[in-house]
C-alpha positions as CSV (number, residue, x, y, z in Angstrom):
1,M,0.0,0.0,0.0
2,F,1.3,3.5,-0.9
3,Q,2.2,5.7,2.0
4,P,2.2,9.5,1.4
5,G,5.6,10.1,2.9
6,A,7.3,7.3,0.9
7,L,7.8,9.4,-2.2
8,R,9.3,12.3,-0.3
9,L,11.8,9.9,1.4
10,V,12.9,8.4,-1.9
11,K,13.3,11.9,-3.4
12,S,15.5,13.0,-0.6
13,I,17.7,9.9,-0.8
14,T,18.4,10.5,-4.6
15,K,19.3,14.1,-4.2
16,L,23.0,14.6,-4.4
17,P,24.9,16.4,-1.7
18,P,26.0,20.0,-2.6
19,R,29.5,20.1,-4.0
20,A,29.5,16.4,-5.0
21,D,32.1,15.2,-7.5
22,T,31.7,17.6,-10.5
23,D,32.0,14.9,-13.2
24,F,29.4,12.8,-11.5
25,V,27.0,15.7,-11.1
26,L,27.4,16.8,-14.7
27,S,26.4,13.4,-15.9
28,Q,23.1,13.5,-13.8
29,S,19.7,14.4,-15.0
30,V,18.4,17.9,-14.5
31,D,15.8,16.3,-12.3
32,I,18.2,16.3,-9.3
33,L,18.0,20.1,-9.3
34,E,14.4,19.8,-8.2
35,L,13.3,22.7,-10.3
36,S,9.7,23.9,-10.3
37,T,7.3,22.8,-13.0
38,R,7.8,25.6,-15.5
39,P,11.6,25.5,-15.9
40,S,11.6,21.7,-15.8
41,K,9.1,21.5,-18.6
42,C,10.9,24.2,-20.6
43,L,14.2,22.3,-20.3
44,E,12.5,19.1,-21.3
45,N,10.9,20.7,-24.4
46,A,14.3,22.2,-25.3
47,R,15.8,18.7,-25.0
48,I,18.2,19.6,-22.2
49,H,18.3,16.5,-20.1
50,T,21.6,16.5,-18.3
51,I,23.3,19.0,-16.1
52,E,26.2,19.0,-18.5
53,Q,23.9,20.1,-21.3
54,L,22.4,22.8,-19.1
55,C,25.8,24.1,-18.0
56,S,26.9,24.3,-21.6
57,T,23.9,26.6,-22.4
58,G,24.1,30.3,-22.1
59,E,21.6,32.6,-20.4
60,G,20.5,34.0,-23.8
61,D,19.9,30.6,-25.1
62,L,17.7,29.7,-22.1
63,L,15.8,32.9,-22.4
64,R,15.0,32.1,-26.0
65,I,13.1,28.9,-24.9
66,K,9.4,29.5,-25.1
67,L,7.9,30.4,-21.6
68,F,11.3,30.4,-20.0
69,G,11.7,33.8,-18.3
70,R,14.0,35.6,-15.8
71,G,12.3,33.8,-12.9
72,S,13.1,30.4,-14.3
73,L,16.6,31.6,-15.2
74,N,17.3,32.7,-11.6
75,E,15.9,29.4,-10.3
76,V,18.2,27.4,-12.5
77,K,21.3,29.5,-11.6
78,A,20.5,29.2,-7.9
79,A,20.1,25.4,-8.2
80,L,23.4,25.1,-10.2
81,A,25.2,27.2,-7.6
82,E,24.3,24.7,-4.9
83,Y,26.7,22.3,-6.8
84,G,29.3,25.0,-7.5
85,L,28.3,25.1,-11.2
86,T,27.3,27.9,-13.6
87,L,25.8,28.4,-17.0
88,K,28.1,28.9,-20.0
89,G,29.8,32.3,-20.0
90,Y,28.6,33.1,-16.5
91,R,31.0,33.8,-13.7
92,T,30.1,33.8,-10.0
């Protein structure tokens, strides 16, 4: 029988710790960033599936994705920063 808290437990186990091995993190799905629905769907529609693909994309390229605005961009940049990563051409 399904228990409501079970999914939350599984999700927290699969989330990588901040500052994990960079090569390993880059090979992971963007799902581990736990983005909200809009940026997740936009990245999916743009066929950006891994963190490496996301990091090799510039801000301008992301903003050209339909329905991907500044709020989504800021959310993505904050999520990447948790792992010490940035978008292409962006310096922290």
